[in-house]
N, C-alpha and C positions, 0 to 999 in steps of 0.2 A: 252692491254696485250693479249687479245684474237686474235687480228690481227697478232701479232708477233708469237704466238703459231701456228697459221694457216700457216703462211709463213714458219716457221721452219719445220712443218710437210711436206709441199710441197717440201722443199729442200731435206730432208732426203728421201722422197719417190722417188725423182728424182735420188738420189744416188743409191738406190736399183735398179731402172730401168737401170741405167748405167751398173751395174754389170750383170743384167739379159740379156742385149743385147749381151754381150760377150759369153754367154752360149748357144747360139742358135744351135750350132752343137753338143753339148754334148750328147743329147739323141740318136744320130745316131752313134757317134764315140765310146763311151764306150762299148755298146753291140757288135759292130763290132770288136773291139780289143779283147774283151773277147772271142768271137766265134772263132776268128783266133787262139788265143793261145790254146783254148780247142781242136782244130783240129790238131795243130802242136806240142804242148808241151806234154811231159810225166808228168803223175801225179800219186801219190801214193794213190789216192782216187778213188772210183768207179765212172763210167760215170754218173750214175743217180744223184749222189751228185753234180757233175759238172753241170749237166743240171738244177738241182734245183737252184743252185747258179746263173746260167746265167738267168733263168727266173725271179728270184728275182731282179737281177740287171736291167733287161730290164723293169720290172714293175715299179720300182722306177724312172727310166729315163722317161718313158711315163708319169707318174704322175707329174714329174717335168716339162716336156714340156707343159702339160696342165696348170699347175700353172703359169708358166712363161708367157704364152699367156694371161691368165686372168689379170696378173699384168700389162703387157704392154698396155692392152686395157682399163684398169681402169682409170676413170677420176681422176684428181689430188685432187679435193675437196670431192670426194665421199667415202673416206676411211681413216682409221687411219694407219699411217706409222708403228707403233709398232706392230700392228696385222700382217701385211704383213712381217715384218722383222722376227718375231718369226716363222711364217709358213715357210718362206724361209730357215731360219737357221736350223730348225728341219729336213726339207727335205734334206738339204746338209749333215748334220750329218749322216742320214740314208743311203743316196746314197754312201757316201764315205767309211763308215764302211763296207758296202757290197762290194764295189769296191776293197778295199785293201786286201780282202781275196784272191785275185788273187795270192799273194805271198805265203802264207802257202799252198794253194791248189796245186801249181805247183812247189814248192821248192823241188829240188833234190840235196841231199848232194853230190852225185857222179857226178853231171853235173854243174860245176861252170859257164860255158858259159850261160846256161839257167838261172841260179840264177842272174848273172850280168844283163842279159837282163830284168828280172823282176824288179830289183832294179832301173835300168835306166828308165824303163817305169814309175814307181812311182815318181822318182825324177823329170823327165821332166814334168810329170803331175802337181806336186806340184809347180814347178817354173812357168809354164804357167798359172795355176789357180790363183796364187798369183798376177799376173799382171791384172787379170780380176775381182777378188773378193775384191779388196782393198777398194771400196767405203763404205762398212759397216763392222765394226770390227767383229761382231758376225758371219757374213756370211764368212768373210775371214778365221777365225779360223776353222769354220765348213767345209770349202772347202779345207783346206790345212793340218790341223793338223793330220788327219788320215794317209795321205800319208807320211808325214814327220816322224811320230812316227814309222810306220810300216817299212819304208825303213831304218831308223836309227837303229831300234831294230834288224832287220834281218842281217844288215851289221855287227853289233857289236858282235852278237852271232855266226857268221859264222866261227870264229876262223881261219881267214886268213887275212894276212896283207893288201891285196888289198881291201877286203871288209871293213875292219876297216878304212882304209884311205878314202874310198868312204863315209862311214857313218859319220866320223868326218868332212870331207870336206863339206858334204851336210848340216850338222847341222849349221856350220858357215855361209854357203850361205843362209840358211833359216832364220837365225837371221838377216842377212843383208837385206833380202827381206822384212821381217816383219817391220824393221825400215823404209825402203823405202816406204812400203805401208802406214804407219802412216803419213808420210810427204805428199804422194800423196792424201790421204784422206782429210787432212786439206786443201790442195791447191784446190781440186775440191769442197769441201764444201764452202770455201770462194768464189770461182768463181760462184757457183750456187746462193749463197746468194746475191752476188753483182748483178748478172743478175736479180734476182727476185726484188731486191731493185730498180734497174734502170727501170724495167718494171713498177713497181708501181709509180715511180716518173714520168715517161712519161705519164702514165694514168692520174695522178693528173694534170700535166701541160696541157694535152689535155682537161680535164674537165674544168680547169680554163680558157683556151682559148675559149672554147665553151660558158662559162658563160659571158666572156668579149664580145664576139661577139653578144650574145643575148642582153646584156646591151647597146651596141652601137646601135643596130637596134632599141631598144626601145627609145633611146635618139633621134635618127633621126626621128622616127615616131612622138614623142612628139613635136619636133621642127617644123616639117611640119604642125602638127595640130595647133600649136600656130601661125605660119605664116598665115595659112588659116583664122583663127579667126581674126587676126589683119587686114588682107586684107578685110575681110567681114565688119569689124567695120569701117575701113577707107572709104570703098565705101558708106556705109550708111550715114556717117557723111558728106562727101564731096558732096553728092547729096541731102542732106536735105534742105528744104526751110527755116528751122529755122537756126538762127545764133548761133553757139556754140563757146564759148570762154573758154580757160583754163588760169587762172590767178594764179600766185604764191603769196606767202605771202607779197612780196614787192609791189604788185600791177602791176607787169609786165605781159603782155600778152605773154604766151608761146605757145599758139596755137589759131588760128582763122580759122573757117571753111570758104570755098570760098564764101558762101552766104553773108559774111560781106560786100562785095563790093556793095551790094544793098543799103547800108547806106552811100556810098561814101568814105569808108575807104579803 
């Protein structure tokens, strides 16, 4: 039972690593997009508040990059999967809650083009992230729900048919992506589990082969020792001056040493 739990822990940890490998460019991309929007878009908030938001976003991204590196370098048997899953999920929630503040900070009621751009940024981000974060359910929701809720909420309160259509359409797409993520997660989990099972089976077969090889070598050595002993005994008997006879119960001679010739037999 403990072996099965250990294997399950390794499979789940490998799924988390799979998600983290896809996030390697995030710590650079998000602060870069935020800085570009801060320099080009109009905002109803003071510049110092935009600066604080950008610094908070950058700090969480740097922390996530350090966490990601530690996770990818960690040995499979050296940690508990649940511990890393919780740490990753909490970081994703914090990062994305700060990230989606980009919409209310730069939302301009008089500039629909800027607003549509903000919505499209979040929608594209949610879609792209859903394709990377599917291996773990808690990480998937932490990495996509803030973008989905913010974009849908802002689209529906915009009081414009185009925004409402975008919001409703995205909700339907997100539900479809979530269902697809569930199927992908099951497929990858089964694939990793099968890979781990096959690796253990190959290891067991290799160990059995090694034991068989050791037993074969021992048998050969024992047979060689027996042959040497038999040869030594035969040499002693055949060169002895005494006559040695082996007789069965019926009185028949089954063996006679060569010295029997001295008696004329």
